[in-house]
N, C-alpha and C positions, 0 to 999 in steps of 0.2 A: 478748282474742281467742285462742281455742284453737288451738294447732298440731296438725294431724293427723300423727302420726308412724308409724302402721301402716295397711297397706292395708285391712285389715278394718274399722279405725275409720272410714276415709273412706267405704266403701260402706254402713256402718251409719248414718252421719251423713246422707248425701244422701237417705235414704229419709224424712227428717223433712219437715215441711210447707214451709218456706221457709229455704233455706240459701244463703248467700252464701260462695263459696269464692274466696279470692284465692290465685292461684298466683304464687310469688315465688322469688327466689334471694338469698341473703345478699349477694352481690357486685353486685347490680343497684340502682344509685341510684334510678331511676324506680320499681322494686318498693317500695323502702323508703319512697318519698314516698307511693305509694298506700296502703301499710299505715298511715301516719300519717294521711292523709285519712280512711281508714276509721275509725280510732280516733276521730278528731275528730267523726265523724258517729254515734257509737254511740247517742246519744239518739234520733235519727231512724231507726235501724236496729233498733229494739226488736222489730219484727215478724219479724225474721230471726235465724237462728243464723248467726254470722259466724265462719268458720274460715279458717285459712291452711295451704297445702301448700307445702313446700320442693320445688321441682322437681328439685334436685340429690340429694334424699334419697329421694324416691319416684317413681323413674324409670318404673316400671310404670304408674302413674296418669298421669304426664306424657305418656307415649307414647299411652296409650289415648285421652286427650282431645285429643290433637294439639296440645299446648302447644309452640309453636315460639319464642315470645319471652315475656319477662316484663317487666312484670306482665300477667297475664291474670286475668279474673274470669268465673265462671260462677255462675248462679243455678239451683239445683235446687229443684224442688217434687215430693215424693214420688218421687224418683229420676230425674225427667225434667228436662232442661235447658230452662229457660224464657228464659234470657238469657245471651248471651256477649258479651264485649268485651275488648279488649286495649289496653294503653298506659296511661300515667299519666293520671288525671283530677283536675280540680280538685273542690273540695268541692261546688260547684254542680252541675258536670257529673255527678258520681257521684249526687247526690241526685235530679236530674232523670231520669237513667237508671233508677234503681231505682223511682222514683214511676210510671214508665210501664210497669213490669213487673207 
């Protein structure tokens, strides 16, 4: 899973067809669990580009997208948000959520 480290890279990435963005912080246990769940689902997520954004390092993006708690996830399609969710998810919950998108 690629980590977005620069603001311009984030905006370039979300213009792609289907991008799953996981907003996390190193200190957040639930966020680290969601990152692992996402990693476990990588075979099922082949239709998505999956990236992560550290909310402590990219505060401008964190504020713009109103990320008030981690983990949070957003799916972008050609720059538009098509799905938003927050909190840790089980493998099954995440798979179902993304299948409905």
